[in-house]
Every structure is written in C-alpha cells, then in structure tokens.
N, C-alpha and C positions, 0 to 999 in steps of 0.2 A: 438224509445225507446230501441229496441234491439241493435241498433248501439251504443248508449251511454253506455249501460250496458256492452256490449262486449268490448268496448274501455277501460272502467274502469277496468274490469277484466284482460284485457291484460296488462295494465300498472302495476297493483298491482302484477300480477304473474311474470312479468319481474323483478320487484323490489325484490320480495321474492327470485327468482332464483339467482339474483345477490348477495343478502345478504348471501344465503346459500353457493354459490361458493366462496365468499370472506372470509367467517369466518370459514368454517369447511372443513375437508377432508372426503372422503368416509368412512374411518375407524372410525372417531370420530362422524360422523353424525348419525350413527345407522339406524335401519330400518325405523323409523318415518321420519328422515331427508331425506332418499333416496326416500321414498314415496312422501314427500312434494316436492322434487326436480322434480321427474317425473311428478307429477300432475301440478306443475307450468310450466314445459316445454310443456305439452300438452295444457294447457290453453293459453300459449303464442302463440304456433303454431296455435291454433284454431282461435284466434283473427287476427293474421297476415294473415293467408290464407283466412279468410273470407273477409277482406278488400281488399286483392289482387284480389280475384276472382270477387268481385263486381266492382272494379276499372277497371280491364281488360275488363269486360263485357261492361261497359260504354264507354271505349275507342274504342272497336271494333264496337259498334253501331254508334258512332260518326264518325269513319273513313269510315264506309261503307254507310254513308248517301248519298253520291254522286253517288254511284253505282246503277245500275238498276238491282235489284234482283227480282226473282219471289216471294219470300217470304222474306220480309224485316226482319232484325234482331231486336230483342227486348232486352231491358235491363233486365238482370237477377235480380230478386228481391233480396234484402239483406237476406231475410229469406232462400231463396233457396241456396244462396252462403254459408250461415251458415250451412245448412244441409249437403252440400257437404264437407265443411271443417271439420265437425265432423269426417268424415271418413278419409280424407286426413291428418289431424293432427296426427292421430295415427301412421302413417308410420315412421316419424322420431323418435318418442318415442320408437316404437318397434325395430327399427334398433339400437338405442343406448342401449336399454335393451339387445338385442341379443349380441351386442359387449361387454357388461359388463360381460356376462357369457361365452363367447367364441368368436372365430373369426367369422365374418359374411362372409360366402362364397356365391357363386353364387346360390346355392340351397335355402338358407335362404332368399336371396334377391328376388328371384323369388316367393317364398311363400308370402312374404310381398306384392309384386306387385299384385299377384293374389288376396290376401285378400282385398286390397284397390280397385282393379278393380271390384270385386264382390260387395263390399260395395257401390261404386258409381253407379253401375248398379241397385242395390236395391233402392237406394235413388232416382235415376232418374225415376224409374217405380212407386214409391209410392208418389212422389210429383207432383202436378199439376202445 
C-alpha cells in the first residue's frame, strides 16, 4: 500500500513541478509558488530515492545469492527504504535552497553531508 501511495505522490509531484517550471518564473511565482516547488521537489526525490534504495537492495541480495557469506544479506523492506529516503531526499532540496541564497561552498556542502549522515545514523538506530 505504501508503495502505491508513494508512487502516486511522486508522479503528481513531478507533474506539479513540471507545470510550475514551465509556466512561471521565480519572480512571478511568489512565495507560495516557491514553497510548492520545493515541496514537490522533496516529494519527487523522496519517491525516487525510496524505490532506488529498495531496488538496489533487491539486486544486491540477488547478486550475492551464490556467494558463501557468514551472514546472508536480506532484502531491505520498503518501509525501511522509505525512512532512509526521508532524510536523503532533504539533501538535494537543501543544496538548491542554499544555492538560491548564495553560492554553495565546501563548508555548506560538508554541513549538509553531516546533517544527512546524522539523520541516517538516527534512522538506522531507531528502525528495527
């Protein structure tokens, strides 16, 4: 059920983002238009990263099936991939937001990487 809802949200947000980018400019969009653009960008990244993580997990388990490992790999559940992607999807949106108010330097990039790393560490410790 989560997969279907997330797929629908991703498709709708990609359509909204495309419509905003095709019909307005940042000067004419106003604050609500920019908020809608950033929100749809986050939701699009959320869906795409969730499906990517889940797919990569399945491919890695399938590829390692023939290997003799002490602890065999298990497929990451889609819910767990979704939890990780909630943190990972914020990174591109933060970088675009930082770029819109000024140049993104190495310091700002490191801060975003640290934030995402701490978020992923938190998610990995809280999710079973």
